[in-house]
C-alpha positions as CSV (number, residue, x, y, z in Angstrom):
1,M,-30.2,-27.1,2.3
2,A,-28.1,-24.0,2.2
3,D,-28.3,-21.5,-0.7
4,I,-24.5,-21.7,-1.1
5,T,-22.1,-24.4,0.0
6,L,-18.6,-23.0,0.5
7,I,-15.8,-25.5,0.0
8,S,-12.3,-24.5,1.2
9,G,-9.0,-26.0,0.4
10,S,-6.2,-24.6,2.5
11,T,-2.7,-25.5,3.7
12,L,-1.8,-22.5,5.9
13,G,-5.3,-21.2,6.5
14,S,-5.5,-18.2,4.1
15,A,-8.1,-19.8,1.8
16,E,-10.1,-20.9,4.8
17,Y,-10.2,-17.3,6.1
18,V,-11.3,-16.0,2.7
19,A,-14.1,-18.6,2.5
20,E,-15.3,-17.7,6.0
21,H,-15.3,-14.0,5.1
22,L,-17.2,-14.7,1.9
23,A,-19.7,-16.8,3.9
24,E,-20.3,-13.9,6.3
25,K,-20.8,-11.5,3.4
26,L,-23.2,-13.9,1.7
27,E,-25.2,-14.2,4.9
28,D,-25.3,-10.4,5.2
29,A,-26.8,-10.4,1.7
30,G,-29.5,-12.8,2.8
31,F,-28.1,-16.1,1.6
32,S,-27.9,-19.2,3.8
33,T,-24.5,-20.9,3.7
34,E,-22.8,-24.1,4.7
35,M,-19.0,-24.1,5.2
36,L,-17.0,-27.3,4.5
37,H,-13.3,-27.4,4.9
38,G,-12.0,-30.2,2.7
39,P,-15.2,-32.2,2.4
40,E,-15.7,-35.7,1.0
41,L,-18.0,-36.0,-2.0
42,D,-20.8,-37.6,0.0
43,E,-20.9,-34.5,2.2
44,L,-21.9,-32.4,-0.8
45,T,-25.3,-32.1,-2.4
46,Q,-24.9,-32.7,-6.1
47,S,-27.1,-29.8,-7.0
48,G,-27.3,-26.2,-6.1
49,R,-24.5,-23.7,-5.7
50,W,-21.0,-24.2,-4.6
51,L,-18.3,-21.6,-4.0
52,V,-14.8,-23.2,-4.0
53,V,-12.0,-21.2,-2.4
54,T,-8.6,-22.8,-2.6
55,S,-4.9,-22.0,-2.2
56,T,-2.3,-23.6,-4.4
57,H,0.3,-25.8,-2.7
58,G,3.8,-26.8,-3.8
59,A,4.2,-27.0,-7.6
60,G,0.6,-26.1,-8.5
61,E,-1.0,-28.8,-6.4
62,L,-4.2,-28.9,-4.4
63,P,-4.0,-28.5,-0.6
64,D,-3.9,-31.8,1.3
65,N,-7.5,-31.3,2.6
66,L,-9.0,-30.8,-0.9
67,Q,-7.0,-33.5,-2.7
68,P,-9.3,-36.4,-1.5
69,L,-12.4,-34.6,-2.9
70,W,-10.7,-34.1,-6.3
71,D,-9.7,-37.8,-6.3
72,E,-13.2,-38.9,-5.5
73,I,-14.8,-36.8,-8.2
74,N,-12.1,-38.0,-10.7
75,E,-12.7,-41.7,-9.7
76,R,-16.4,-41.8,-9.3
77,Q,-17.3,-39.4,-12.2
78,P,-20.5,-38.1,-10.6
79,D,-23.0,-36.1,-12.7
80,L,-22.7,-32.6,-11.5
81,S,-24.9,-31.0,-14.1
82,Q,-27.2,-29.6,-11.4
83,V,-24.3,-27.7,-9.7
84,Q,-23.5,-24.1,-10.4
85,F,-20.3,-22.9,-8.9
86,G,-17.9,-20.0,-8.3
87,A,-14.2,-20.4,-8.0
88,V,-11.7,-18.4,-6.0
89,G,-8.0,-19.2,-6.0
90,L,-5.1,-17.9,-3.9
91,G,-1.5,-18.1,-5.1
92,S,1.8,-16.4,-5.7
93,S,2.6,-15.0,-9.1
94,E,6.3,-15.7,-8.3
95,Y,5.5,-19.3,-9.3
96,D,4.8,-20.7,-12.8
97,T,1.9,-22.6,-11.3
98,F,0.1,-19.5,-10.0
99,C,-3.4,-20.5,-8.9
100,G,-2.9,-24.0,-10.4
101,A,-5.2,-25.6,-7.8
102,V,-8.3,-23.5,-8.6
103,A,-7.7,-24.1,-12.3
104,Q,-7.7,-27.9,-11.6
105,I,-10.9,-27.8,-9.6
106,D,-12.6,-25.5,-12.1
107,D,-11.7,-27.8,-15.0
108,L,-12.8,-31.0,-13.2
109,L,-16.1,-29.6,-12.1
110,Q,-16.9,-28.4,-15.6
111,A,-15.8,-31.7,-17.0
112,R,-18.4,-33.4,-14.8
113,G,-21.1,-31.0,-16.0
114,A,-21.1,-28.3,-13.4
115,K,-21.6,-24.7,-14.7
116,R,-19.3,-21.9,-13.5
117,I,-21.1,-18.7,-12.7
118,G,-19.0,-15.7,-13.8
119,D,-15.2,-15.5,-14.0
120,R,-12.8,-17.4,-11.8
121,L,-11.0,-15.1,-9.4
122,E,-7.3,-15.6,-9.0
123,I,-5.8,-13.6,-6.1
124,D,-2.1,-12.9,-6.1
125,V,-1.0,-12.9,-2.5
126,T,2.1,-10.9,-3.4
127,Q,-0.1,-8.0,-4.5
128,H,-2.8,-8.3,-1.7
129,D,-1.7,-8.5,1.9
130,I,-5.4,-9.1,2.8
131,P,-6.8,-11.5,0.2
132,E,-10.3,-11.1,1.7
133,D,-10.4,-7.6,0.1
134,P,-10.3,-8.6,-3.6
135,A,-12.5,-11.6,-2.8
136,E,-15.1,-9.4,-1.3
137,E,-15.1,-7.1,-4.3
138,W,-15.4,-10.1,-6.7
139,L,-18.3,-11.5,-4.6
140,K,-20.4,-8.4,-5.2
141,S,-20.4,-9.0,-8.9
142,W,-20.8,-12.8,-8.5
143,V,-23.9,-12.4,-6.4
144,N,-25.5,-10.3,-9.1
145,L,-25.1,-13.3,-11.5
146,L,-27.1,-15.6,-9.2
């Protein structure tokens, strides 16, 4: 089992690139990682550490590849009390629903008993041409909380 399972939800690829970059940085720091792009619930171990990286699509919605996981968790109501997680969102502050997808995932995981490690990171893509940069800075402090 990997030390950290990275879960990405992406429409145009930005969140996927950020997740892959964070996986590389985690591995450089000595952690083993597993990368899952839009996994199903049965693909995830319901214990350990997850790092969710997602963009926001449309009017604050989850990307199409992450919506099935959200639906499964909502319908099956698994006990995720053995999961610790980090949450990174990408969005545009030009919209009222800025980083709405990561907020939805964060709320759902906590409602199922998962414990968030540290603060949620919300990256405004209108302020950061390279979203990997603020994500990498956030990761340094997040790793210290593990």
